[in-house]
C-alpha positions as CSV (number, residue, x, y, z in Angstrom):
1,X,51.8,-81.2,-16.3
2,X,53.7,-78.0,-15.4
3,X,51.8,-74.8,-15.5
4,X,52.9,-72.2,-18.0
5,X,54.4,-69.1,-16.5
6,X,53.0,-65.7,-17.0
7,X,56.2,-64.5,-18.6
8,X,56.0,-67.2,-21.2
9,X,52.3,-66.4,-22.0
10,X,53.1,-62.7,-22.4
11,X,56.1,-63.4,-24.6
12,X,54.0,-65.8,-26.8
13,X,51.2,-63.2,-27.1
14,X,53.7,-60.5,-28.1
15,X,55.4,-62.7,-30.7
16,X,51.9,-63.7,-32.1
17,X,51.0,-60.0,-32.5
18,X,54.3,-59.2,-34.1
19,X,54.0,-62.1,-36.6
20,X,50.4,-61.1,-37.4
21,X,51.4,-57.5,-38.0
22,X,54.3,-58.5,-40.3
23,X,52.1,-60.8,-42.4
24,X,49.3,-58.3,-42.7
25,X,51.7,-55.5,-43.5
26,X,53.4,-57.6,-46.2
27,X,50.0,-58.4,-47.7
28,X,49.0,-54.8,-47.8
29,X,52.3,-53.7,-49.3
30,X,52.1,-56.5,-51.9
31,X,48.6,-55.4,-52.9
32,X,49.6,-51.8,-53.5
33,X,49.9,-50.8,-57.2
34,X,53.2,-49.4,-58.3
35,X,53.4,-46.4,-60.6
36,X,55.5,-48.4,-63.0
37,X,53.3,-51.5,-63.1
38,X,50.9,-51.8,-65.9
39,X,48.2,-54.4,-66.4
40,X,49.4,-57.5,-68.2
41,X,48.1,-57.8,-71.7
42,X,47.8,-61.2,-73.3
43,X,47.4,-61.4,-77.0
44,X,46.3,-64.6,-78.6
45,X,46.7,-65.1,-82.3
46,X,44.2,-67.0,-84.4
47,X,45.7,-70.0,-86.1
48,X,44.1,-72.3,-88.6
49,X,45.4,-75.7,-89.3
50,X,44.3,-78.0,-92.0
51,X,44.8,-81.7,-92.1
52,X,46.7,-83.1,-95.1
53,X,44.8,-85.3,-97.4
54,X,45.0,-89.0,-96.7
55,X,45.6,-91.2,-99.7
């Protein structure tokens, strides 16, 4: 096996740190509440069904 050069290791480390910061930043931004966003309200209506008479 060929040993991995120091330059390759440093580049890999920097790319890993960049990727981590982008993912964490996007997660934090996605979790921020907008001023325009309101909680979703789900309304369920009560419905009654009756079976027809069997003859």
